[in-house]
N, C-alpha and C positions, 0 to 999 in steps of 0.2 A: 574453578572459575570458568565462566562460560567462554571467554575468548581464549584463555590459556590452555584449555583442553584441546585446542586445535594443534598444539605441539605434539599430541599423541597420535596424530595421523600424518599423512604425507603433506607437508606444508611448505615445500620449496616455493619461492616467489614466482617462478616461471609457471608452476602448475596453476596458480590463480590467474595469471595472464592468459594462458591457453584456455583455461576453463571459462573465463569471461568471454573470450572470442566464440567458443562453442555455444555458450548460452545465447549470445547475440544472434548467431546464425540460426539457432532454433526459433527464436522470436520472429526473425525475418521470414523463415519458412512458414510459421504459423499465420503470418499476415498475408500470404499469397491468396487464400480464398477470398478475403475481404477486398483486396485490390482488384482481383479478377471480376468480382461481382459488381464493383463500382464502375469499372471500365465497360463491362457488358451493358450495364444500365444506361450509361452515357451514350454509347453507340446506338442502343436500341431506340432512344428518343431523339436521334438525329444529331447528337453532339459529336465531339471528337476529343482526342487527347489534349488539343490546344485549349479546349473549354475548361479543363481542370486547372490550367495555369493561373496562379494568383487566387484560387478559390480557397476560402478558409475551411478548416476541418469540419465545422458544424454543417456548412452548406454541402460539402462533399458527402458526408454521412447521411444527409437527408434524402439522397437518391434512393436509399433502401428502406424497406418496411422496417419499423423500429425493432421488432423482435428478431428479425433476420439480421439486422445491423448489429444488435447487441450480441447475438450468438457469434457472429463472425469476428467481431472486435475482441470478444473475450477468448476466442479460440487461440489467438496468438499467445496469450498469457498461459493457457493450459499447456501448449506445446513448449513454451519457455520453461515452465515449471518442470516438465518431464526432462528437458535437457539439463536443467540445473541439478536435479536429483541424480541423474546418470553421471554427471561430472563429479558430484560429491562422492558417489559410490565407487566409481571405477578409476577416477583420476587421483582422488585423495584417500581412497580406502576408508571413507567415513560413513558411519551408519546414519540413518534418518534421525534417530533419537539424539545422537551426538551432535548433529547439526542444529537440532531444535532446542536443546536444553542441557544444562549441567546436571540435572537430576537423573537418577537411574532409569526413570521412565517418564514419558511426557505426562504432565499434570493437566489432564483435560478439564478438571474442575476449574482451574484458573481460566482456561479458554472460555468455557461456557458462562462463568461468572461475569467476566468483563463484556462478553458478547451481549448478554441480556441487559446488563446495566447500561451500557452505552446505547444499545438499541432503543431502550425505553427513553433515555435522556434525549438522544438526537431526534427521535420521533416526537417527543413532547415539545421540543423547540419549534418544529415544523407546524404541529397542530396549534400551538399557542399563536404563532404568527398567522395561521389561517383564520382562527376565530377572532383575532383582534383586527386583522386587515383582510376580510373576505373579498374585498374588491380586487385584491392582487392575485386571486386564484380563480381557476375554473375547475369544475369537477371533470376529470378526464377518464373516469372509470368506464370500461367496457368489459363485460364478464369474460368472454372467450379469449380476447387478446391478453387480458390481465392474467388469466390462468396459465396461458402459454408463457408469459413473462415470468411468473412464479417458478415454473419448472426450469427455465433457462437460468434465471438469477440464482436460485437456490443451489444449482449444480455448479455453475461457472463463475459466479462472483467470488465465492471463497477460493477458487483456483486462481483467479486473478490477483486477489489480495495476498494469498499465500505466496505466489510467485514473487511479488514485490517484497514481502517480508523476508522470505528465505534468501533473496538476492541481497538486500541491503542490510537488514538486521542480523542475518545469518552468515551467508557465504562471504560477503565483503567485510562485514564487521570483524569476523574472525581472521580473515586473510590479511587485512590491513593491520590488525592488532598484533599478530605474530611477526609481521615484518617490521613495523615501527616500534613495537614493544611498549606501547602505552595505550590508554583507553580513550583519551580525549580526542586524539586525531581521527581514529576510525569513526567516532561518534559524529564529529563535525563533517568529515568528508562524506560519509554515507548520507547524512541529512541534507547537505547542500546538493549533492548529486541527485538524490531522490526528489527534492523539490524542483531542481532545474529540468529534470526530464518531463515535468508537467508543463513546461513553458509553451509547448505546442497545443495545449488544451484550448478549446474555444473560450473558456472562462477568462483566459488572459487577454483576449481581444476586447472583451466587454468590460472587465474590471481594471485592466491595466497591470503594470508590473507589481503593484501593491499586493496582488493575490499571491505572489511568491512568498510573502511573509507567512501566509497560512500553510502553504505546501512545505516550506523548509521548517517552519515551526512544528508542524505535525510530524515531520521526520525526526526532529529533535525529541519530541515527546515520546514517540515510539522507541527511539534509541535509548532514551533514559530508562524507560520501563524495562527494556531488555537487559541493560547493564545492572540495574538495581535488583532485578528479580533473578538474575543469572539464568535467563532462558527467554524464549520467544513466545511462550504460551499467551501472555497478556497482549502482546502486540498483534499476534495472529487473530485473537478474538476481537480486539477493538477494531482493527482494520476491516475485518469481514463484516462486522455489524454496521460500521459506518457506511460502507458502500452498498450493502444489501438492503438495509432499511431505506436508504435514500432512493435506490433504484425502484423500489416497490411503492414508495409513498409519494414522491414528488419529482417532476421533471421540468425542463424549460427548454426553449428553442436554442439557448446559447450555452448549454452544458454538454460535456462529453457523453454522458449517459442520457440519451433521448429515448424514453421508454413509454410503454402503455401503463404508466403509473396511475395511482388514484387521483392525484392532483397535478395540475400544471401551473407553474408560477408564471404569471404574466407581468410582473412588476419590472421596473427599470432596474437592472442589476447595479448600476452605478450608485444608486441611492442607498443600497444596503451593504456597501463595502465594509464599513466600520463594524457593524454588528456581526457580520458573518466571517470576518477575517481576524479582527483584533480581540474580540471577546473570547472566542475559543482558545486562541494561542496564549493570551496573557492573563486570562481569568479562569476559564473552565478547566483547561489542561493542568495548570498548577494545582488547583483544588483537587482534581482527580488524583494527581500524583501523591498529594498529601494523604488523601483517604486510603489509597492503596498501600502507602508506607505504613500506616497504622494497622491495616488488615494483615499484611504479610511481614511485618516486623523489619522493614528495611532500616539499616543503620550504616554508619560510616560512608556517607554520600561522597565525601571527598576522595576516598580511596577507590570506590567503585566507579566513579566517573572520571577521575584524573590520575589514578594510580598507574604503576608500571605493570606490564604484562611479562611475567617470567615463566620459564619452563617449570613444570611442576616439581622436578627434582631439585632445581636451584632454589625455588621458593621454600621447599621443605628444609633445605640446609639453613637458609636464613632464619626461618622460624625456630629451628633447634638452637642456633647460635644465640638468638635473642632470649630464649628460655634459659 
């Protein structure tokens, strides 16, 4: 079992607390170049630190050239991922494979399958909206900046999404699970915290608190995939595709990812809240879970999502007694 296998490594509660502090420190260190670049840009154009007070994130990030901004923003996640993997290896004596999946080796076929499936589906949604409402978009394509964007995005976006997945669906899912010894609590906690950490995104200012339904709902979707499939391969692939294809295909002045993408969305974000928030969470994601359950033969949903987490030895004893 994906969560229960954490019993086979060093899993004292204090190790997860110390590990989380180390990971946060790594992320903060990774944010230093972006912070320095913004401050330097502000002073260069005659501003001061006081000019940053009360400024929203989208406006603050607009000080930098989009490709440079994206690189520096994603760098903090890359450093965070490195910190997380070092914590897993040296503080918990846990292998990379063990953190990723309950299988003997990582199933990259699962990763690439969901990556291309969701990449095609999410891109189709954007293209459909573009062709049905062309007045809401402008073509933003510039060859050289776009090629630079491709290099940055292809390398660093998967590192960003992998950090979030390994932190929430991996490290914290396993850590909370072996502490509370059930599955529903780590699923709920990691999903809510995952969604809440997006509250500083510029999208929240434009769409309002209702956007949290999408962030927390996406966290639940990714967590359910991880628990049902006994591994993170599907959540890793889905998250990478979701952010990478979006970064390359469409941007807007009010999003966290402001890039040299092919299209720029000029529409009023408040008018598309229902379509972009509720439809994915309550229609698209459940349908996708149903399809994946048929492909990978998921069964016993109640046990895998709400069952107890027991040490492998104790679980084996209970199985033998039932037999």
